[in-house]
The first five atom37 places (N, CA, C, CB, O) and aatype in JSON, in Angstrom:
{
  "aatype": [12, 11, 15, 9, 13, 19, 11, 7, 11, 14, 19, 15, 3, 6, 0, 15, 11, 9, 4, 9, 10, 18, 2, 14, 6, 3, 7, 1, 19, 9, 8, 19, 8, 7, 19, 16, 9, 12, 8, 7, 7, 11, 6, 19, 15, 8, 0, 6, 10, 6, 8, 1, 0, 16, 0, 8, 0, 11, 0, 10, 7, 1, 15, 19, 0, 7, 10, 11, 0, 10, 8, 10, 14, 13, 15, 0, 9, 1, 1, 5, 7, 0, 13, 11, 19, 2, 15, 3, 7, 16, 7, 10, 19, 14, 10, 0, 0, 14, 0, 0, 0, 15, 8, 10, 10, 0, 6, 1, 1, 11, 9, 0, 7, 11, 1, 5],
  "atom_mask": [
    [1, 1, 1, 1, 1],
    [1, 1, 1, 1, 1],
    [1, 1, 1, 1, 1],
    [1, 1, 1, 1, 1],
    [1, 1, 1, 1, 1],
    [1, 1, 1, 1, 1],
    [1, 1, 1, 1, 1],
    [1, 1, 1, 0, 1],
    [1, 1, 1, 1, 1],
    [1, 1, 1, 1, 1],
    [1, 1, 1, 1, 1],
    [1, 1, 1, 1, 1],
    [1, 1, 1, 1, 1],
    [1, 1, 1, 1, 1],
    [1, 1, 1, 1, 1],
    [1, 1, 1, 1, 1],
    [1, 1, 1, 1, 1],
    [1, 1, 1, 1, 1],
    [1, 1, 1, 1, 1],
    [1, 1, 1, 1, 1],
    [1, 1, 1, 1, 1],
    [1, 1, 1, 1, 1],
    [1, 1, 1, 1, 1],
    [1, 1, 1, 1, 1],
    [1, 1, 1, 1, 1],
    [1, 1, 1, 1, 1],
    [1, 1, 1, 0, 1],
    [1, 1, 1, 1, 1],
    [1, 1, 1, 1, 1],
    [1, 1, 1, 1, 1],
    [1, 1, 1, 1, 1],
    [1, 1, 1, 1, 1],
    [1, 1, 1, 1, 1],
    [1, 1, 1, 0, 1],
    [1, 1, 1, 1, 1],
    [1, 1, 1, 1, 1],
    [1, 1, 1, 1, 1],
    [1, 1, 1, 1, 1],
    [1, 1, 1, 1, 1],
    [1, 1, 1, 0, 1],
    [1, 1, 1, 0, 1],
    [1, 1, 1, 1, 1],
    [1, 1, 1, 1, 1],
    [1, 1, 1, 1, 1],
    [1, 1, 1, 1, 1],
    [1, 1, 1, 1, 1],
    [1, 1, 1, 1, 1],
    [1, 1, 1, 1, 1],
    [1, 1, 1, 1, 1],
    [1, 1, 1, 1, 1],
    [1, 1, 1, 1, 1],
    [1, 1, 1, 1, 1],
    [1, 1, 1, 1, 1],
    [1, 1, 1, 1, 1],
    [1, 1, 1, 1, 1],
    [1, 1, 1, 1, 1],
    [1, 1, 1, 1, 1],
    [1, 1, 1, 1, 1],
    [1, 1, 1, 1, 1],
    [1, 1, 1, 1, 1],
    [1, 1, 1, 0, 1],
    [1, 1, 1, 1, 1],
    [1, 1, 1, 1, 1],
    [1, 1, 1, 1, 1],
    [1, 1, 1, 1, 1],
    [1, 1, 1, 0, 1],
    [1, 1, 1, 1, 1],
    [1, 1, 1, 1, 1],
    [1, 1, 1, 1, 1],
    [1, 1, 1, 1, 1],
    [1, 1, 1, 1, 1],
    [1, 1, 1, 1, 1],
    [1, 1, 1, 1, 1],
    [1, 1, 1, 1, 1],
    [1, 1, 1, 1, 1],
    [1, 1, 1, 1, 1],
    [1, 1, 1, 1, 1],
    [1, 1, 1, 1, 1],
    [1, 1, 1, 1, 1],
    [1, 1, 1, 1, 1],
    [1, 1, 1, 0, 1],
    [1, 1, 1, 1, 1],
    [1, 1, 1, 1, 1],
    [1, 1, 1, 1, 1],
    [1, 1, 1, 1, 1],
    [1, 1, 1, 1, 1],
    [1, 1, 1, 1, 1],
    [1, 1, 1, 1, 1],
    [1, 1, 1, 0, 1],
    [1, 1, 1, 1, 1],
    [1, 1, 1, 0, 1],
    [1, 1, 1, 1, 1],
    [1, 1, 1, 1, 1],
    [1, 1, 1, 1, 1],
    [1, 1, 1, 1, 1],
    [1, 1, 1, 1, 1],
    [1, 1, 1, 1, 1],
    [1, 1, 1, 1, 1],
    [1, 1, 1, 1, 1],
    [1, 1, 1, 1, 1],
    [1, 1, 1, 1, 1],
    [1, 1, 1, 1, 1],
    [1, 1, 1, 1, 1],
    [1, 1, 1, 1, 1],
    [1, 1, 1, 1, 1],
    [1, 1, 1, 1, 1],
    [1, 1, 1, 1, 1],
    [1, 1, 1, 1, 1],
    [1, 1, 1, 1, 1],
    [1, 1, 1, 1, 1],
    [1, 1, 1, 1, 1],
    [1, 1, 1, 1, 1],
    [1, 1, 1, 0, 1],
    [1, 1, 1, 1, 1],
    [1, 1, 1, 1, 1],
    [1, 1, 1, 1, 1]
  ],
  "atom_positions": [
    [[9.2, -0.97, 4.64], [10.02, -1.16, 3.55], [11.21, -0.47, 3.37], [9.38, -0.96, 2.57], [11.26, 0.73, 3.62]],
    [[12.33, -1.18, 2.91], [13.4, -0.99, 3.09], [13.7, 0.65, 1.71], [14.17, -2.66, 2.96], [13.06, 0.87, 0.68]],
    [[14.75, 1.38, 2.25], [14.82, 2.55, 1.41], [15.15, 1.72, -0.19], [16.18, 3.75, 2.06], [15.43, 0.52, -0.27]],
    [[15.07, 2.48, -1.17], [15.57, 2.22, -2.73], [17.13, 2.9, -2.52], [14.42, 3.17, -4.18], [17.26, 3.99, -1.96]],
    [[18.19, 2.17, -3.02], [19.71, 2.78, -3.45], [19.62, 2.3, -5.03], [21.31, 1.97, -2.44], [19.3, 1.23, -5.56]],
    [[20.14, 3.79, -5.6], [21.03, 3.66, -6.81], [22.3, 4.19, -6.41], [20.51, 4.42, -8.08], [22.5, 5.27, -5.86]],
    [[23.39, 3.08, -6.83], [24.92, 3.22, -6.64], [25.1, 3.6, -5.43], [25.64, 4.14, -7.51], [25.66, 4.63, -5.04]],
    [[24.45, 2.48, -4.63], [24.95, 3.06, -3.18], [24.49, 3.68, -2.49], [0.0, 0.0, 0.0], [24.42, 3.44, -1.29]],
    [[24.04, 4.67, -3.07], [23.38, 6.17, -2.1], [21.58, 5.53, -2.11], [23.62, 8.38, -3.37], [21.09, 4.56, -2.68]],
    [[21.05, 6.46, -1.28], [19.11, 6.59, -1.32], [18.78, 7.26, -1.76], [18.21, 6.78, -0.38], [19.2, 8.41, -1.68]],
    [[17.67, 6.82, -2.55], [16.85, 7.58, -3.43], [16.26, 8.55, -2.45], [15.78, 6.71, -4.27], [15.8, 8.12, -1.39]],
    [[16.23, 9.69, -2.7], [15.4, 11.02, -2.01], [13.92, 10.91, -2.17], [15.8, 12.5, -2.72], [13.53, 10.45, -3.25]],
    [[13.04, 11.23, -1.32], [12.25, 11.41, -0.93], [11.67, 12.03, -2.21], [12.38, 11.9, 0.2], [11.03, 11.23, -2.9]],
    [[11.74, 13.19, -2.65], [11.3, 14.0, -3.96], [11.63, 13.17, -5.19], [12.08, 15.48, -4.1], [11.12, 13.66, -6.19]],
    [[12.36, 12.02, -5.44], [12.57, 11.05, -6.35], [11.71, 9.94, -6.11], [13.87, 10.68, -6.38], [11.49, 9.35, -7.17]],
    [[11.17, 9.44, -5.16], [10.09, 8.42, -5.27], [9.4, 8.46, -4.59], [10.25, 7.34, -5.27], [9.69, 8.43, -3.4]],
    [[7.77, 8.58, -5.15], [6.56, 8.52, -4.72], [5.6, 7.57, -5.03], [6.14, 9.45, -4.95], [5.75, 6.79, -5.97]],
    [[4.57, 7.57, -4.29], [3.84, 6.59, -4.59], [2.16, 7.14, -4.1], [4.53, 5.23, -3.82], [2.02, 7.93, -3.16]],
    [[1.19, 6.69, -4.74], [-0.18, 6.96, -4.99], [-1.37, 5.66, -4.42], [-0.21, 7.18, -6.66], [-1.66, 4.73, -5.17]],
    [[-1.88, 5.77, -3.23], [-2.87, 4.94, -2.74], [-4.29, 5.02, -3.28], [-2.89, 5.14, -1.45], [-5.06, 5.98, -3.18]],
    [[-4.47, 4.06, -3.74], [-6.06, 4.11, -3.95], [-6.52, 3.8, -3.24], [-6.69, 3.61, -4.76], [-6.03, 2.71, -2.92]],
    [[-7.92, 4.26, -2.18], [-8.34, 3.86, -0.9], [-9.77, 3.95, -1.07], [-7.78, 4.67, 0.27], [-10.29, 4.66, -1.93]],
    [[-10.44, 3.22, -0.2], [-11.86, 3.67, 0.12], [-11.93, 4.53, 1.31], [-12.79, 2.49, 0.35], [-11.43, 4.15, 2.36]],
    [[-12.59, 5.81, 1.21], [-12.74, 6.42, 1.75], [-13.67, 6.08, 3.36], [-13.0, 7.11, 0.82], [-13.45, 6.53, 4.48]],
    [[-14.81, 5.04, 2.85], [-15.51, 5.17, 3.99], [-14.69, 4.13, 5.29], [-17.13, 4.75, 3.57], [-14.94, 4.25, 6.49]],
    [[-13.61, 3.03, 4.65], [-13.26, 2.16, 6.05], [-11.85, 2.6, 5.62], [-13.68, 0.2, 6.28], [-11.09, 2.2, 6.5]],
    [[-11.07, 3.35, 4.5], [-9.7, 3.29, 4.76], [-9.27, 2.14, 3.87], [0.0, 0.0, 0.0], [-8.14, 2.33, 3.42]],
    [[-9.74, 1.18, 3.54], [-9.0, -0.06, 2.94], [-8.37, 0.56, 1.62], [-10.08, -1.46, 2.59], [-8.95, 1.39, 0.93]],
    [[-7.12, 0.03, 1.38], [-6.27, 0.2, 0.6], [-6.55, -0.79, -0.91], [-5.04, -0.06, 1.44], [-6.22, -1.97, -1.04]],
    [[-7.08, -0.15, -1.71], [-7.41, -0.81, -3.09], [-6.03, -1.02, -4.1], [-8.56, 0.23, -3.89], [-5.83, -2.05, -4.74]],
    [[-5.37, -0.15, -4.09], [-4.42, -0.17, -4.88], [-3.28, 0.83, -4.7], [-4.95, -0.09, -5.98], [-3.52, 2.0, -4.41]],
    [[-1.84, 0.3, -4.92], [-0.81, 0.96, -4.64], [-0.09, 1.6, -6.06], [0.03, 0.02, -3.82], [-0.17, 0.67, -6.86]],
    [[0.44, 2.51, -6.59], [1.08, 2.27, -7.35], [2.51, 3.58, -7.26], [0.1, 2.1, -8.52], [2.25, 4.63, -6.68]],
    [[3.57, 3.44, -7.71], [4.93, 4.11, -7.32], [5.58, 4.32, -8.56], [0.0, 0.0, 0.0], [5.49, 3.66, -9.6]],
    [[6.39, 5.54, -8.28], [7.73, 5.98, -9.54], [8.64, 6.62, -8.36], [7.22, 7.47, -11.17], [8.47, 7.21, -7.29]],
    [[9.85, 6.1, -9.3], [10.86, 6.77, -8.87], [11.52, 7.08, -10.12], [11.63, 6.1, -7.87], [11.75, 6.37, -11.11]],
    [[11.84, 8.59, -9.79], [12.6, 9.67, -11.05], [13.83, 9.42, -10.62], [12.28, 11.52, -11.12], [14.19, 9.63, -9.46]],
    [[14.7, 8.88, -11.68], [16.15, 8.98, -11.68], [16.64, 10.06, -12.23], [16.73, 7.99, -12.25], [15.96, 10.63, -13.08]],
    [[18.12, 10.65, -11.81], [18.61, 11.92, -12.31], [18.57, 12.04, -13.29], [19.61, 12.29, -12.13], [19.12, 11.2, -14.0]],
    [[17.91, 13.11, -13.86], [17.76, 13.65, -15.35], [16.77, 13.18, -15.64], [0.0, 0.0, 0.0], [16.63, 13.39, -16.85]],
    [[15.65, 12.43, -15.12], [14.38, 11.74, -15.47], [13.08, 12.96, -15.55], [0.0, 0.0, 0.0], [12.98, 14.06, -15.01]],
    [[12.23, 12.24, -16.41], [10.86, 13.76, -16.51], [10.27, 13.39, -14.98], [9.07, 13.56, -18.21], [10.23, 12.34, -14.35]],
    [[9.98, 14.31, -14.79], [8.82, 14.64, -13.34], [7.77, 13.88, -13.72], [8.16, 16.38, -13.02], [7.38, 13.61, -14.86]],
    [[7.22, 13.48, -12.36], [5.62, 12.84, -12.84], [4.85, 13.29, -11.73], [5.4, 10.98, -13.0], [5.01, 12.95, -10.56]],
    [[3.63, 14.42, -12.39], [2.88, 14.95, -11.43], [2.22, 14.03, -10.86], [2.12, 15.88, -11.81], [2.3, 12.87, -11.29]],
    [[1.39, 14.36, -9.75], [0.37, 13.95, -8.99], [-0.73, 13.58, -9.77], [0.03, 14.86, -8.09], [-1.15, 12.43, -9.71]],
    [[-1.2, 14.37, -10.44], [-2.18, 14.14, -11.26], [-1.87, 12.83, -12.31], [-2.43, 15.47, -11.95], [-2.68, 11.97, -12.65]],
    [[-0.48, 12.93, -12.72], [-0.32, 11.66, -13.64], [0.14, 10.47, -12.82], [0.77, 11.9, -14.82], [0.35, 9.38, -13.36]],
    [[0.27, 10.63, -11.69], [0.68, 9.5, -11.03], [-0.71, 8.63, -10.77], [1.49, 9.93, -9.69], [-0.87, 7.42, -10.89]],
    [[-1.61, 9.61, -10.38], [-3.07, 9.11, -10.05], [-3.77, 8.55, -11.28], [-3.99, 10.31, -9.47], [-4.48, 7.54, -11.3]],
    [[-3.49, 9.29, -12.23], [-3.89, 8.53, -13.28], [-3.22, 7.09, -13.76], [-3.81, 9.38, -14.24], [-3.9, 6.11, -14.08]],
    [[-2.17, 7.12, -13.76], [-1.5, 6.01, -13.65], [-1.95, 4.5, -12.98], [-0.53, 6.5, -13.08], [-2.11, 3.39, -13.48]],
    [[-2.09, 5.09, -11.38], [-2.58, 4.54, -10.23], [-3.81, 3.8, -10.73], [-2.86, 5.59, -9.12], [-3.78, 2.59, -10.94]],
    [[-4.92, 4.57, -10.91], [-6.3, 4.58, -11.77], [-6.19, 3.25, -12.65], [-6.47, 6.07, -12.85], [-6.67, 2.13, -12.47]],
    [[-5.19, 3.9, -13.92], [-5.46, 2.72, -15.16], [-4.94, 1.43, -14.44], [-4.48, 3.01, -16.82], [-5.68, 0.51, -14.8]],
    [[-3.99, 0.98, -13.59], [-3.19, -0.08, -13.18], [-4.47, -0.85, -12.84], [-2.03, 0.21, -11.98], [-4.99, -1.81, -13.41]],
    [[-4.89, -0.03, -11.53], [-6.4, -0.75, -10.8], [-7.07, -1.27, -11.72], [-7.49, 0.23, -10.06], [-7.19, -2.49, -11.68]],
    [[-7.74, -0.5, -12.83], [-8.74, -0.76, -13.74], [-8.32, -2.28, -14.31], [-8.82, 0.48, -14.9], [-9.14, -3.17, -14.5]],
    [[-6.88, -2.41, -14.53], [-6.34, -3.58, -15.76], [-6.18, -4.62, -14.91], [-4.8, -3.31, -16.7], [-6.14, -5.75, -15.39]],
    [[-6.05, -4.44, -13.41], [-5.97, -5.18, -12.72], [-7.75, -5.96, -12.36], [-5.13, -4.45, -11.72], [-7.93, -6.79, -11.47]],
    [[-8.58, -5.57, -13.08], [-10.32, -5.76, -12.56], [-10.6, -4.99, -11.29], [0.0, 0.0, 0.0], [-11.62, -5.34, -10.71]],
    [[-9.82, -3.89, -10.65], [-10.75, -3.16, -9.45], [-11.44, -2.6, -10.01], [-10.27, -2.26, -8.47], [-11.35, -2.37, -11.21]],
    [[-12.51, -2.18, -9.11], [-13.28, -1.16, -9.03], [-12.91, 0.12, -8.53], [-14.16, -1.51, -8.45], [-12.9, 0.21, -7.3]],
    [[-12.62, 1.07, -9.14], [-12.1, 2.5, -8.91], [-13.08, 3.72, -8.78], [-11.24, 2.83, -10.04], [-12.7, 4.89, -8.65]],
    [[-14.49, 3.27, -8.82], [-15.48, 3.91, -8.67], [-15.82, 4.4, -7.2], [-16.37, 3.18, -9.23], [-16.39, 3.65, -6.41]],
    [[-15.39, 5.83, -6.82], [-15.58, 6.29, -5.48], [-14.38, 6.3, -4.41], [0.0, 0.0, 0.0], [-14.5, 6.67, -3.24]],
    [[-13.09, 5.79, -5.08], [-11.92, 5.66, -4.57], [-11.54, 7.03, -4.45], [-11.05, 4.82, -5.3], [-11.82, 7.91, -5.26]],
    [[-10.97, 7.14, -3.53], [-10.12, 9.0, -3.08], [-8.01, 7.95, -3.31], [-10.81, 9.97, 0.12], [-7.59, 6.81, -3.1]],
    [[-7.42, 9.2, -3.78], [-6.0, 9.44, -3.64], [-5.23, 9.88, -2.71], [-5.7, 10.05, -4.3], [-5.33, 11.04, -2.32]],
    [[-4.37, 9.03, -2.23], [-3.06, 9.66, -0.96], [-1.77, 9.88, -1.37], [-2.7, 8.62, 0.3], [-1.1, 8.85, -1.32]],
    [[-1.21, 10.83, -1.76], [0.09, 10.61, -2.51], [0.81, 10.63, -1.11], [0.62, 11.86, -3.8], [0.25, 11.01, -0.08]],
    [[2.1, 10.17, -1.17], [3.09, 10.02, -0.36], [4.09, 9.64, -0.47], [2.92, 9.59, 0.29], [4.07, 8.64, -1.18]],
    [[5.52, 10.01, 0.01], [6.62, 9.67, -0.34], [6.77, 8.07, -0.18], [7.53, 10.48, 0.36], [5.93, 7.4, 0.42]],
    [[7.84, 7.56, -0.73], [8.43, 6.01, -0.44], [8.3, 5.6, 0.72], [9.81, 5.78, -0.65], [7.79, 4.55, 1.12]],
    [[8.89, 6.69, 1.43], [9.31, 6.26, 2.8], [8.37, 6.28, 3.61], [10.29, 6.95, 3.36], [8.7, 5.75, 4.66]],
    [[6.83, 6.84, 3.59], [6.21, 6.5, 4.28], [5.65, 5.2, 4.77], [5.74, 7.06, 4.06], [5.01, 5.05, 5.81]],
    [[6.05, 4.08, 3.72], [5.81, 3.03, 4.23], [7.57, 2.18, 4.62], [4.71, 2.31, 3.12], [8.49, 1.82, 3.88]],
    [[7.42, 2.13, 5.85], [8.53, 1.57, 6.63], [8.95, 0.4, 7.04], [8.53, 1.96, 7.47], [10.07, -0.1, 7.16]],
    [[7.75, 0.01, 7.25], [7.48, -1.52, 6.98], [6.96, -2.6, 6.44], [7.31, -1.82, 7.41], [5.84, -2.14, 6.19]],
    [[6.92, -3.67, 6.08], [6.09, -4.34, 5.24], [5.09, -4.95, 6.19], [6.83, -5.34, 4.33], [5.23, -5.25, 7.37]],
    [[3.93, -5.09, 5.29], [2.62, -5.49, 6.14], [1.53, -5.18, 5.47], [0.0, 0.0, 0.0], [1.61, -5.17, 4.24]],
    [[0.52, -4.92, 6.0], [-0.84, -4.43, 5.68], [-1.27, -3.39, 6.19], [-1.72, -5.2, 5.93], [-1.27, -3.3, 7.42]],
    [[-1.76, -2.3, 5.38], [-1.89, -0.93, 5.89], [-3.67, -0.39, 5.56], [-0.58, 0.11, 4.97], [-4.48, -0.98, 4.85]],
    [[-3.87, 0.77, 6.24], [-5.22, 1.28, 6.0], [-4.79, 2.71, 6.05], [-6.43, 0.81, 7.08], [-3.9, 3.07, 6.83]],
    [[-5.54, 3.73, 5.07], [-5.34, 4.8, 5.07], [-6.3, 5.6, 6.74], [-5.74, 5.18, 3.47], [-7.43, 5.26, 7.09]],
    [[-5.63, 6.42, 7.31], [-5.92, 6.92, 8.94], [-7.65, 7.46, 8.33], [-4.45, 8.65, 9.78], [-8.0, 7.4, 7.15]],
    [[-8.21, 7.81, 9.1], [-9.71, 8.69, 8.96], [-9.76, 10.03, 8.41], [-10.36, 8.93, 10.32], [-10.83, 10.59, 8.19]],
    [[-8.62, 10.57, 8.17], [-8.29, 11.75, 7.91], [-8.14, 11.95, 6.55], [-7.28, 12.08, 8.57], [-8.63, 12.85, 5.88]],
    [[-7.26, 10.85, 6.12], [-7.01, 10.66, 4.7], [-5.71, 11.34, 4.51], [0.0, 0.0, 0.0], [-5.35, 11.8, 3.42]],
    [[-5.16, 11.39, 5.39], [-3.69, 11.65, 5.63], [-2.38, 11.3, 5.56], [-3.61, 11.75, 6.29], [-1.38, 11.94, 5.25]],
    [[-2.58, 10.09, 5.93], [-1.87, 9.22, 6.47], [-1.78, 7.53, 6.47], [0.0, 0.0, 0.0], [-2.84, 6.99, 6.16]],
    [[-0.79, 6.73, 6.74], [-1.32, 5.51, 6.57], [-1.41, 4.99, 7.97], [-0.52, 4.66, 5.62], [-1.01, 5.77, 8.83]],
    [[-1.92, 3.65, 8.41], [-1.9, 3.05, 9.61], [-1.66, 1.75, 9.48], [-2.96, 3.24, 10.31], [-2.3, 1.15, 8.62]],
    [[-0.67, 1.01, 10.32], [-0.56, -0.44, 10.21], [-1.36, -1.11, 10.45], [0.19, -0.93, 10.73], [-1.83, -0.67, 11.5]],
    [[-2.18, -2.43, 10.02], [-2.81, -3.31, 10.38], [-2.33, -4.61, 10.7], [-3.53, -3.32, 9.68], [-1.66, -5.26, 9.89]],
    [[-2.73, -5.15, 12.18], [-2.6, -6.56, 12.58], [-2.16, -7.6, 11.69], [-3.75, -6.98, 13.0], [-2.83, -7.77, 10.67]],
    [[-1.32, -8.2, 11.85], [-1.25, -9.51, 10.67], [-1.86, -10.44, 10.99], [-0.01, -10.16, 10.33], [-2.21, -10.68, 12.14]],
    [[-2.04, -10.96, 10.21], [-3.37, -12.09, 10.44], [-2.5, -13.11, 10.86], [-4.46, -12.63, 8.97], [-1.3, -13.09, 10.61]],
    [[-3.08, -14.05, 11.53], [-2.81, -15.38, 12.3], [-2.38, -16.2, 11.38], [-3.97, -16.04, 13.04], [-2.97, -16.28, 10.3]],
    [[-1.12, -17.04, 11.71], [-0.64, -17.71, 11.01], [-1.5, -18.79, 10.67], [0.41, -17.95, 11.45], [-2.26, -18.99, 11.62]],
    [[-1.79, -19.83, 9.4], [-2.3, -20.83, 9.06], [-2.58, -21.82, 10.04], [-1.66, -21.21, 8.2], [-3.63, -22.38, 10.34]],
    [[-0.91, -21.96, 10.67], [-0.75, -23.27, 11.5], [-1.83, -23.09, 12.8], [1.01, -23.47, 12.08], [-2.7, -23.86, 13.2]],
    [[-1.44, -21.75, 13.3], [-2.09, -21.27, 14.55], [-3.74, -21.78, 14.22], [-1.86, -19.39, 14.78], [-4.25, -22.64, 14.95]],
    [[-4.32, -21.31, 13.34], [-5.83, -21.41, 13.03], [-6.0, -22.97, 13.04], [-6.31, -20.67, 11.5], [-6.99, -23.34, 13.67]],
    [[-5.15, -24.09, 12.38], [-5.38, -25.36, 12.3], [-5.01, -25.88, 13.61], [-4.71, -25.96, 11.2], [-5.46, -27.0, 13.82]],
    [[-4.46, -25.48, 14.34], [-3.91, -25.68, 16.07], [-5.14, -25.66, 16.71], [-2.83, -24.37, 16.85], [-5.51, -26.7, 17.26]],
    [[-5.99, -24.44, 16.74], [-6.98, -24.26, 17.55], [-8.11, -24.89, 17.16], [-7.18, -23.07, 17.74], [-8.87, -25.25, 18.05]],
    [[-8.52, -25.19, 15.62], [-9.36, -26.17, 15.03], [-9.46, -27.34, 15.54], [-9.09, -26.37, 13.92], [-10.53, -27.93, 15.73]],
    [[-8.03, -27.87, 15.85], [-8.03, -29.35, 16.13], [-8.28, -29.44, 17.8], [-6.47, -30.1, 15.61], [-8.63, -30.43, 18.45]],
    [[-8.05, -28.37, 18.16], [-8.4, -28.21, 19.93], [-9.76, -28.25, 19.95], [-7.91, -26.69, 20.78], [-10.32, -29.04, 20.72]],
    [[-10.42, -27.46, 19.17], [-12.12, -27.38, 19.37], [-12.72, -28.81, 18.94], [-12.91, -26.07, 18.26], [-13.63, -29.32, 19.59]],
    [[-12.26, -29.3, 18.04], [-12.91, -30.76, 17.66], [-12.31, -31.7, 18.49], [-12.68, -31.26, 16.12], [-12.86, -32.77, 18.77]],
    [[-11.15, -31.34, 18.94], [-11.04, -32.38, 20.48], [-12.2, -32.57, 21.34], [0.0, 0.0, 0.0], [-12.86, -33.53, 21.71]],
    [[-12.2, -31.28, 21.53], [-12.92, -31.14, 23.05], [-14.57, -31.59, 22.48], [-12.79, -29.12, 23.9], [-15.38, -31.78, 23.39]],
    [[-15.06, -31.77, 21.01], [-16.16, -31.96, 20.91], [-16.36, -33.66, 20.87], [-16.57, -31.13, 19.81], [-17.45, -34.18, 20.63]],
    [[-15.38, -34.26, 21.09], [-15.2, -35.48, 20.85], [-15.75, -36.34, 22.34], [-13.62, -35.64, 20.4], [-15.69, -37.56, 22.41]]
  ]
}
């Protein structure tokens, strides 16, 4: 993802952070919650950020039982796409992009054509 900018200047890693709730068995990301603290704003602790992430996940109907939290700076998400948490629980691993629907439909048409 692109950096966050305020008044033309990038926000530092200390000011912007994310909490990722994930399944420790397979690294699947269940919910991501982030905060950006502007100059003069109240600091948010890891515990508070985790509490907020859990509350938001529950409000969205997600089960949070057994999940672990990974705290990272916003800059850890450097590109768009899907991620999972590595087996150590210390960072993110990008996942392969899913096939476009048009490619899947073309494959099905090929298979259907061979059957006739």
